[in-house]
ROSE-4610 file (N, C-alpha, C; in Angstrom, 1 decimal, always signed):
// ROSE-4610
residu = [M/M/M/P/P/P/R/R/R/L/L/L/F/F/F/T/T/T/G/G/G/L/L/L/E/E/E/I/I/I/P/P/P/A/A/A/D/D/D/I/I/I/G/G/G/Q/Q/Q/T/T/T/L/L/L/S/S/S/S/S/S/L/L/L/R/R/R/G/G/G/G/G/G/L/L/L/P/P/P/G/G/G/A/A/A/R/R/R/W/W/W/I/I/I/D/D/D/P/P/P/E/E/E/N/N/N/Y/Y/Y/H/H/H/V/V/V/T/T/T/L/L/L/R/R/R/F/F/F/I/I/I/G/G/G/D/D/D/I/I/I/D/D/D/G/G/G/M/M/M/W/W/W/A/A/A/N/N/N/E/E/E/I/I/I/A/A/A/T/T/T/M/M/M/L/L/L/F/F/F/R/R/R/V/V/V/N/N/N/R/R/R/K/K/K/P/P/P/F/F/F/E/E/E/V/V/V/K/K/K/L/L/L/Q/Q/Q/G/G/G/L/L/L/S/S/S/S/S/S/F/F/F/G/G/G/G/G/G/R/R/R/K/K/K/P/P/P/R/R/R/A/A/A/V/V/V/V/V/V/A/A/A/A/A/A/V/V/V/E/E/E/P/P/P/S/S/S/R/R/R/P/P/P/L/L/L/I/I/I/E/E/E/L/L/L/Q/Q/Q/A/A/A/E/E/E/L/L/L/E/E/E/R/R/R/M/M/M/M/M/M/Q/Q/Q/R/R/R/M/M/M/G/G/G/L/L/L/N/N/N/P/P/P/E/E/E/G/G/G/R/R/R/K/K/K/F/F/F/T/T/T/P/P/P/H/H/H/I/I/I/T/T/T/L/L/L/A/A/A/R/R/R/L/L/L/H/H/H/D/D/D/A/A/A/S/S/S/S/S/S/Q/Q/Q/D/D/D/V/V/V/A/A/A/D/D/D/Y/Y/Y/L/L/L/S/S/S/V/V/V/R/R/R/G/G/G/Y/Y/Y/F/F/F/P/P/P/S/S/S/R/R/R/S/S/S/F/F/F/M/M/M/A/A/A/D/D/D/R/R/R/F/F/F/V/V/V/L/L/L/F/F/F/S/S/S/S/S/S/R/R/R/A/A/A/S/S/S/T/T/T/G/G/G/G/G/G/G/G/G/P/P/P/Y/Y/Y/V/V/V/V/V/V/E/E/E/D/D/D/S/S/S/Y/Y/Y/A/A/A/L/L/L/C/C/C/A/A/A]
num = [1/1/1/2/2/2/3/3/3/4/4/4/5/5/5/6/6/6/7/7/7/8/8/8/9/9/9/10/10/10/11/11/11/12/12/12/13/13/13/14/14/14/15/15/15/16/16/16/17/17/17/18/18/18/19/19/19/20/20/20/21/21/21/22/22/22/23/23/23/24/24/24/25/25/25/26/26/26/27/27/27/28/28/28/29/29/29/30/30/30/31/31/31/32/32/32/33/33/33/34/34/34/35/35/35/36/36/36/37/37/37/38/38/38/39/39/39/40/40/40/41/41/41/42/42/42/43/43/43/44/44/44/45/45/45/46/46/46/47/47/47/48/48/48/49/49/49/50/50/50/51/51/51/52/52/52/53/53/53/54/54/54/55/55/55/56/56/56/57/57/57/58/58/58/59/59/59/60/60/60/61/61/61/62/62/62/63/63/63/64/64/64/65/65/65/66/66/66/67/67/67/68/68/68/69/69/69/70/70/70/71/71/71/72/72/72/73/73/73/74/74/74/75/75/75/76/76/76/77/77/77/78/78/78/79/79/79/80/80/80/81/81/81/82/82/82/83/83/83/84/84/84/85/85/85/86/86/86/87/87/87/88/88/88/89/89/89/90/90/90/91/91/91/92/92/92/93/93/93/94/94/94/95/95/95/96/96/96/97/97/97/98/98/98/99/99/99/100/100/100/101/101/101/102/102/102/103/103/103/104/104/104/105/105/105/106/106/106/107/107/107/108/108/108/109/109/109/110/110/110/111/111/111/112/112/112/113/113/113/114/114/114/115/115/115/116/116/116/117/117/117/118/118/118/119/119/119/120/120/120/121/121/121/122/122/122/123/123/123/124/124/124/125/125/125/126/126/126/127/127/127/128/128/128/129/129/129/130/130/130/131/131/131/132/132/132/133/133/133/134/134/134/135/135/135/136/136/136/137/137/137/138/138/138/139/139/139/140/140/140/141/141/141/142/142/142/143/143/143/144/144/144/145/145/145/146/146/146/147/147/147/148/148/148/149/149/149/150/150/150/151/151/151/152/152/152/153/153/153/154/154/154/155/155/155/156/156/156/157/157/157/158/158/158/159/159/159/160/160/160/161/161/161/162/162/162/163/163/163/164/164/164/165/165/165/166/166/166/167/167/167/168/168/168/169/169/169/170/170/170/171/171/171/172/172/172/173/173/173/174/174/174/175/175/175/176/176/176/177/177/177/178/178/178]
x = [+106.2/+106.4/+105.6/+104.8/+104.0/+104.8/+104.4/+105.0/+104.0/+104.5/+103.6/+103.9/+102.8/+103.0/+101.8/+102.0/+100.9/+100.3/+99.1/+98.5/+97.1/+96.6/+95.2/+94.4/+93.2/+92.3/+91.6/+91.2/+90.5/+89.0/+88.1/+86.7/+86.3/+85.3/+84.8/+84.4/+83.7/+83.3/+84.4/+85.5/+86.7/+87.4/+87.4/+88.0/+87.3/+86.0/+85.3/+85.6/+85.7/+86.1/+87.5/+88.4/+89.8/+89.8/+89.0/+89.0/+88.5/+87.7/+87.2/+88.3/+89.4/+90.6/+91.4/+91.0/+91.8/+91.7/+92.7/+92.7/+93.3/+93.7/+94.2/+95.7/+96.4/+97.9/+98.6/+99.3/+100.0/+101.0/+101.1/+102.1/+101.7/+100.4/+100.0/+99.3/+99.6/+99.0/+98.2/+96.9/+96.0/+95.7/+95.8/+95.5/+94.0/+93.5/+92.1/+91.7/+90.6/+90.1/+90.1/+89.8/+89.8/+91.2/+92.2/+93.6/+94.2/+93.4/+93.9/+94.2/+95.3/+95.6/+96.7/+96.9/+98.1/+99.0/+100.2/+101.2/+101.8/+101.8/+102.4/+103.9/+104.0/+105.4/+105.4/+106.3/+106.5/+107.4/+107.0/+107.7/+108.6/+108.0/+108.7/+108.3/+109.1/+108.8/+109.3/+108.3/+108.5/+108.0/+108.7/+108.2/+107.1/+106.3/+105.1/+105.3/+106.4/+106.6/+106.8/+107.6/+107.8/+106.5/+105.8/+104.5/+103.6/+103.5/+102.6/+103.1/+104.4/+105.0/+104.7/+104.8/+104.5/+103.0/+102.2/+100.7/+100.3/+101.0/+100.7/+101.2/+102.4/+103.0/+102.2/+101.6/+100.8/+99.6/+99.1/+98.0/+98.4/+99.7/+100.1/+100.0/+99.7/+99.6/+98.3/+98.4/+97.3/+97.2/+96.4/+96.3/+94.8/+94.5/+93.2/+92.9/+91.6/+91.3/+91.7/+91.9/+92.3/+91.8/+91.7/+91.3/+92.4/+92.1/+93.1/+92.5/+93.3/+92.9/+93.7/+93.0/+93.6/+93.7/+94.9/+95.2/+95.6/+94.9/+95.2/+96.1/+96.5/+97.4/+98.8/+99.7/+101.1/+101.7/+103.0/+103.7/+105.0/+105.5/+106.8/+107.8/+109.0/+110.0/+110.7/+110.1/+110.8/+110.8/+112.0/+112.1/+111.8/+111.9/+111.5/+110.3/+109.1/+108.0/+107.7/+107.4/+107.1/+105.8/+105.1/+103.8/+103.0/+101.7/+100.8/+100.1/+100.0/+99.5/+98.6/+97.7/+96.9/+97.7/+98.0/+98.7/+97.9/+98.5/+97.8/+98.5/+97.7/+98.3/+99.0/+100.3/+101.0/+100.7/+99.5/+99.1/+99.9/+99.9/+100.7/+100.3/+99.0/+98.6/+99.1/+99.0/+99.4/+101.0/+101.7/+103.2/+103.6/+102.9/+103.2/+102.9/+101.8/+101.4/+102.5/+102.9/+103.9/+105.2/+105.6/+106.9/+106.8/+105.7/+105.6/+105.7/+105.1/+105.2/+106.7/+107.3/+108.7/+109.6/+109.4/+110.2/+109.9/+108.7/+108.3/+109.1/+109.0/+109.7/+111.2/+111.8/+113.2/+113.6/+112.7/+112.9/+112.8/+112.1/+111.9/+113.1/+114.0/+115.2/+115.1/+114.1/+114.0/+114.8/+115.4/+116.2/+115.2/+115.8/+115.0/+114.5/+113.3/+112.8/+113.7/+114.1/+115.1/+114.6/+113.3/+112.8/+112.0/+112.1/+111.3/+109.8/+109.0/+107.6/+106.9/+106.3/+105.5/+104.1/+103.2/+101.9/+101.2/+100.7/+100.0/+99.2/+98.4/+97.7/+98.1/+98.7/+99.2/+98.0/+97.8/+96.7/+97.1/+98.4/+98.9/+100.4/+100.9/+102.3/+102.6/+103.8/+104.1/+105.2/+105.1/+106.1/+106.3/+107.4/+107.7/+106.8/+106.3/+105.5/+106.4/+106.2/+107.1/+106.7/+107.7/+107.4/+106.4/+106.4/+105.5/+104.1/+103.9/+102.6/+102.0/+102.9/+102.5/+102.1/+102.9/+102.6/+101.2/+101.0/+99.7/+98.6/+98.7/+97.7/+97.4/+98.4/+98.2/+97.6/+97.9/+97.3/+95.8/+95.4/+94.0/+93.2/+93.8/+93.1/+93.7/+94.8/+95.5/+94.8/+93.9/+93.1/+91.8/+91.4/+90.1/+89.7/+88.5/+88.1/+88.7/+89.2/+89.8/+88.7/+89.2/+88.3/+89.0/+88.2/+88.8/+88.0/+88.6/+87.9/+88.6/+87.8/+88.4/+89.0/+90.3/+91.0/+90.7/+89.9/+89.6/+90.3/+91.1/+91.9/+93.0/+94.1/+95.1/+95.1/+95.7/+95.6/+97.0/+97.1/+98.3/+97.9/+98.5/+98.2/+99.2/+98.8/+99.7/+99.5/+100.5/+100.4/+101.3/+101.0/+101.9/+103.1/+104.2/+105.3/+105.0/+105.1/+104.7/+105.3/+104.9/+105.4/+104.5/+103.7/+102.9/+101.5/+100.6/+99.3/+98.2/+98.5/+97.5/+97.5/+96.6/+95.6/+96.2/+95.7/+96.1/+95.1/+95.5/+94.6/+94.8/+93.7/+93.8/+94.0/+95.2/+95.5/+95.0/+95.0/+94.5/+94.2/+93.4/+93.1/+93.3/+93.7/+94.0/+93.3/+92.4/+91.5/+92.3/+92.0/+92.5/+91.4/+91.6/+90.5/+91.0/+92.2/+92.8/+92.0]
y = [+126.2/+125.3/+124.1/+123.8/+122.6/+121.3/+120.3/+118.9/+118.3/+118.0/+117.5/+116.0/+115.4/+114.1/+113.8/+113.0/+112.6/+111.2/+111.0/+109.8/+109.5/+108.3/+108.0/+108.0/+108.5/+108.5/+107.2/+106.8/+105.5/+105.8/+105.2/+105.4/+105.2/+105.9/+105.8/+104.4/+103.7/+102.3/+101.4/+101.5/+100.7/+101.2/+102.5/+103.0/+102.4/+102.3/+101.8/+100.3/+99.6/+98.1/+98.0/+98.8/+98.8/+99.2/+100.2/+100.7/+99.6/+98.7/+97.6/+96.7/+96.8/+95.9/+96.5/+97.7/+98.4/+97.7/+97.9/+97.3/+96.0/+95.7/+94.4/+94.2/+95.4/+95.3/+96.3/+95.9/+96.8/+97.6/+98.9/+99.7/+100.3/+100.1/+100.6/+101.9/+102.9/+104.2/+104.1/+103.9/+103.7/+105.0/+104.9/+106.0/+106.2/+107.4/+107.7/+107.3/+106.7/+106.3/+107.4/+108.6/+109.7/+110.1/+109.5/+109.8/+108.6/+107.5/+106.4/+106.9/+106.4/+106.8/+105.8/+105.8/+105.1/+106.2/+106.3/+107.3/+106.9/+107.8/+107.6/+108.1/+109.4/+110.0/+111.0/+110.7/+111.7/+112.8/+114.0/+115.2/+115.9/+116.1/+116.7/+118.1/+118.8/+120.2/+121.1/+121.8/+122.6/+124.0/+125.0/+126.4/+126.6/+127.7/+128.0/+128.1/+128.7/+128.8/+127.4/+126.6/+125.2/+124.4/+124.6/+123.9/+124.2/+125.5/+125.9/+125.3/+125.3/+124.7/+123.2/+122.5/+121.1/+120.8/+121.6/+121.5/+121.7/+122.6/+122.9/+121.8/+121.3/+120.3/+119.0/+118.7/+117.4/+117.3/+118.5/+118.5/+117.9/+117.7/+117.1/+115.6/+115.0/+113.5/+113.2/+112.2/+111.8/+110.3/+109.8/+108.4/+108.0/+106.8/+106.3/+105.8/+105.9/+105.3/+103.8/+103.3/+101.9/+101.3/+100.0/+99.4/+99.2/+99.5/+99.3/+98.2/+97.2/+96.0/+95.8/+95.7/+95.4/+93.9/+93.5/+92.1/+91.6/+92.0/+91.5/+92.5/+92.1/+92.9/+92.3/+93.2/+92.8/+93.9/+93.8/+94.8/+95.1/+96.3/+96.8/+96.8/+96.4/+96.6/+95.3/+94.1/+92.9/+92.6/+92.4/+92.1/+93.3/+94.5/+95.7/+96.4/+95.8/+96.2/+97.7/+98.5/+99.9/+100.3/+99.4/+99.8/+98.5/+98.6/+97.6/+98.2/+97.5/+98.1/+97.1/+97.7/+96.9/+96.9/+95.7/+95.6/+95.9/+96.6/+96.9/+96.2/+95.6/+94.8/+95.8/+95.5/+96.5/+96.3/+96.7/+96.6/+97.4/+97.1/+97.8/+99.3/+99.7/+101.1/+101.9/+101.2/+101.9/+102.1/+101.1/+101.2/+102.3/+102.3/+103.3/+104.7/+104.9/+106.2/+106.7/+105.8/+106.2/+106.5/+105.7/+106.0/+107.3/+107.7/+109.0/+110.1/+110.0/+111.0/+111.1/+110.0/+110.0/+110.7/+110.4/+111.1/+112.6/+113.0/+114.4/+115.1/+114.5/+115.1/+115.2/+114.2/+114.3/+115.4/+115.5/+116.6/+117.9/+118.1/+119.3/+119.6/+118.6/+118.8/+118.1/+117.4/+116.6/+115.4/+115.0/+113.7/+112.5/+111.5/+110.3/+109.7/+109.1/+108.5/+107.3/+107.3/+106.3/+104.9/+104.7/+103.4/+102.9/+101.6/+100.9/+101.1/+101.4/+101.6/+100.3/+100.3/+99.2/+99.7/+99.6/+100.2/+99.6/+100.5/+100.0/+101.2/+100.8/+101.8/+101.6/+102.6/+102.5/+102.5/+101.5/+101.4/+101.8/+101.5/+101.8/+102.0/+102.9/+103.1/+102.4/+101.7/+100.9/+101.5/+101.5/+101.9/+100.9/+100.3/+99.2/+98.0/+97.7/+96.5/+95.4/+94.3/+93.1/+92.5/+91.8/+91.1/+90.0/+89.4/+88.3/+88.9/+90.1/+90.7/+91.0/+91.5/+91.8/+90.5/+89.5/+88.2/+87.6/+87.7/+87.3/+88.1/+89.4/+90.3/+89.9/+89.7/+89.4/+88.0/+87.1/+85.7/+85.8/+86.7/+86.8/+87.7/+88.8/+89.9/+90.0/+89.4/+89.6/+89.3/+88.4/+88.1/+88.7/+89.4/+89.8/+89.7/+89.6/+89.4/+90.6/+90.3/+91.4/+92.4/+93.7/+94.8/+95.6/+96.2/+97.0/+98.2/+99.2/+100.4/+101.0/+101.8/+102.5/+103.8/+103.9/+105.2/+106.0/+107.1/+108.0/+109.3/+109.5/+110.7/+110.4/+111.2/+111.2/+112.6/+112.8/+114.1/+114.5/+115.8/+116.3/+116.6/+115.9/+116.1/+117.0/+117.7/+118.3/+117.8/+117.9/+117.6/+118.5/+118.6/+119.4/+118.4/+119.0/+118.2/+117.5/+116.2/+115.4/+114.0/+113.1/+111.7/+110.9/+111.6/+110.9/+110.5/+110.2/+109.8/+110.8/+112.0/+113.0/+114.1/+115.1/+115.1/+115.6/+115.0/+115.3/+116.2/+117.1/+118.0/+117.9/+117.7/+117.6/+119.0/+119.3/+120.6/+120.8/+119.7/+119.7/+118.3/+118.1/+116.7/+116.7/+115.6/+115.4/+114.2/+114.5/+113.4/+112.4/+111.2/+110.1/+109.8/+110.3/+110.2/+110.1/+109.7/+109.7/+108.7]
z = [+96.6/+95.5/+95.6/+94.6/+94.7/+94.4/+95.0/+94.7/+93.8/+92.6/+91.5/+91.1/+90.6/+90.0/+89.1/+88.1/+87.2/+87.7/+87.5/+87.9/+87.3/+87.7/+87.3/+88.6/+88.5/+89.6/+89.7/+90.9/+91.1/+91.3/+90.6/+90.7/+92.2/+92.6/+94.0/+94.4/+93.5/+93.9/+94.1/+93.3/+93.5/+94.8/+95.0/+96.2/+97.5/+97.4/+98.6/+98.8/+97.7/+97.8/+98.4/+98.0/+98.5/+100.0/+100.3/+101.7/+102.7/+102.2/+103.1/+103.5/+102.9/+103.2/+104.3/+104.8/+105.9/+107.2/+108.0/+109.4/+109.5/+110.8/+111.1/+110.8/+110.6/+110.4/+111.3/+112.3/+113.2/+112.5/+112.8/+112.2/+110.8/+110.4/+109.1/+109.3/+108.4/+108.3/+107.0/+107.2/+106.0/+105.3/+103.9/+103.1/+102.9/+103.0/+102.8/+101.3/+101.1/+99.8/+98.8/+99.2/+98.2/+97.7/+98.3/+97.9/+97.1/+96.9/+96.1/+94.7/+94.1/+92.7/+92.2/+90.9/+90.3/+89.9/+90.5/+90.1/+88.8/+87.8/+86.5/+86.5/+87.0/+87.0/+88.2/+89.1/+90.2/+89.6/+89.8/+89.2/+90.3/+91.4/+92.6/+92.9/+93.7/+94.1/+92.9/+92.4/+91.1/+91.4/+90.9/+91.1/+90.1/+90.3/+89.6/+88.1/+87.6/+86.2/+85.6/+86.2/+85.7/+85.7/+86.8/+86.9/+85.8/+85.4/+84.3/+83.0/+82.8/+81.5/+81.5/+82.6/+82.6/+82.3/+83.0/+82.8/+81.4/+80.7/+79.3/+78.4/+78.7/+77.8/+77.9/+79.0/+79.2/+78.2/+77.8/+76.8/+75.5/+75.2/+74.0/+73.9/+75.1/+75.1/+74.3/+73.4/+72.5/+72.6/+73.5/+73.7/+73.9/+73.6/+73.7/+75.2/+75.6/+76.9/+76.9/+78.1/+78.3/+79.6/+79.7/+80.9/+81.9/+83.1/+84.2/+85.1/+85.3/+86.1/+87.3/+88.5/+89.8/+90.0/+90.6/+90.7/+92.1/+93.1/+94.5/+95.2/+96.4/+97.2/+97.3/+97.5/+97.8/+98.7/+98.9/+99.7/+99.0/+99.4/+98.9/+100.1/+99.9/+100.9/+101.4/+100.9/+101.3/+102.8/+103.4/+104.8/+105.7/+105.1/+105.9/+105.1/+105.2/+104.4/+104.7/+103.6/+103.8/+103.3/+102.5/+102.0/+101.6/+101.8/+101.3/+100.1/+99.0/+97.7/+97.0/+96.3/+95.3/+94.0/+93.5/+92.3/+91.1/+90.1/+88.9/+87.7/+86.9/+85.8/+84.9/+84.6/+83.7/+82.2/+81.8/+80.4/+79.5/+78.2/+77.3/+77.2/+77.1/+77.1/+78.3/+79.5/+80.7/+80.7/+80.3/+80.2/+79.2/+78.0/+77.0/+77.5/+78.2/+78.7/+79.7/+80.6/+81.6/+80.9/+79.9/+79.2/+78.5/+77.9/+77.2/+78.2/+79.4/+80.4/+80.9/+81.0/+81.5/+80.4/+79.1/+78.1/+78.1/+78.3/+78.3/+79.5/+80.6/+81.8/+81.6/+81.0/+80.7/+79.7/+78.7/+77.7/+78.3/+79.4/+80.1/+81.0/+81.1/+82.0/+83.3/+83.6/+84.9/+84.8/+85.9/+86.0/+85.7/+85.2/+85.0/+86.3/+86.2/+87.4/+87.8/+89.1/+89.5/+89.7/+89.8/+90.0/+88.8/+88.7/+87.6/+87.9/+86.8/+87.0/+87.3/+88.5/+89.0/+89.4/+88.4/+88.7/+89.9/+90.8/+92.0/+92.6/+93.6/+94.4/+95.8/+96.4/+97.8/+98.7/+99.6/+100.5/+101.9/+102.3/+103.6/+103.5/+104.3/+104.5/+105.8/+105.9/+107.1/+107.9/+109.2/+110.1/+111.1/+111.2/+112.2/+112.1/+110.9/+110.7/+110.4/+111.0/+110.8/+109.5/+108.9/+107.6/+107.9/+109.1/+109.5/+109.6/+110.2/+110.3/+108.9/+108.0/+106.6/+105.9/+106.1/+105.4/+105.9/+107.2/+107.8/+107.2/+107.2/+106.6/+105.2/+104.4/+103.0/+102.8/+103.7/+103.5/+103.8/+104.6/+105.0/+104.0/+103.6/+102.8/+101.4/+101.1/+99.8/+98.6/+98.6/+97.4/+97.4/+96.4/+96.2/+94.7/+94.4/+92.9/+92.1/+91.0/+90.1/+89.9/+89.9/+89.5/+88.4/+87.6/+86.5/+86.3/+85.6/+85.2/+84.0/+83.3/+82.1/+82.5/+82.1/+82.3/+81.1/+81.3/+80.1/+80.3/+81.4/+81.5/+82.5/+82.5/+83.6/+84.1/+85.3/+86.0/+86.5/+86.7/+87.3/+88.8/+89.7/+91.1/+91.8/+92.8/+93.7/+95.1/+95.9/+97.3/+98.1/+99.4/+100.2/+100.7/+100.9/+101.4/+102.7/+102.7/+103.9/+103.7/+104.6/+104.4/+103.5/+102.7/+101.7/+102.2/+101.3/+101.7/+101.5/+101.0/+100.7/+101.8/+101.7/+100.6/+99.3/+98.2/+96.9/+96.2/+95.4/+94.7/+93.2/+92.4/+91.0/+90.4/+89.9/+89.3/+87.9/+87.1/+85.8/+85.3/+84.3/+83.8/+82.3/+81.8/+80.4/+79.8/+78.9/+78.3/+77.5/+77.6/+76.7/+75.7/+74.5/+73.5/+72.1/+71.9/+70.5/+69.6]
């Protein structure tokens, strides 16, 4: 059974910029740059027939390309930090695309996504990192000049069951060209 999710790929040049922020944080498991992405909708472990139906349904999305803008680093988890992320500006076209994908998945019978959509790129997963270490890391590396790119497609990714971080495989892509 594949584990599926939809997302936006990160251009290689931006991936390289983000990868230069790696290191200097105890307890961090850094994600490989080729696995950087913005998750739009986690789908989960799906059997082959469902996966084919989902892949086919996603071709119905009819949206225009839009700009994706990165806005510095932050962390998730508060006092027990669990990830360092590059924040992504929640632009209207991005929010609308994510909401459409959410509606499609619910119409297909999947449960609603349990978390509020907070667009980001996970750079590291944290294990036993102290909130002080994360704060120190962010104070040194948390600011970088804004970078942006045009999202002209979204993709259906698969991954093997693991603790996250890849490798991810592009199963299909869907042009944004309305």
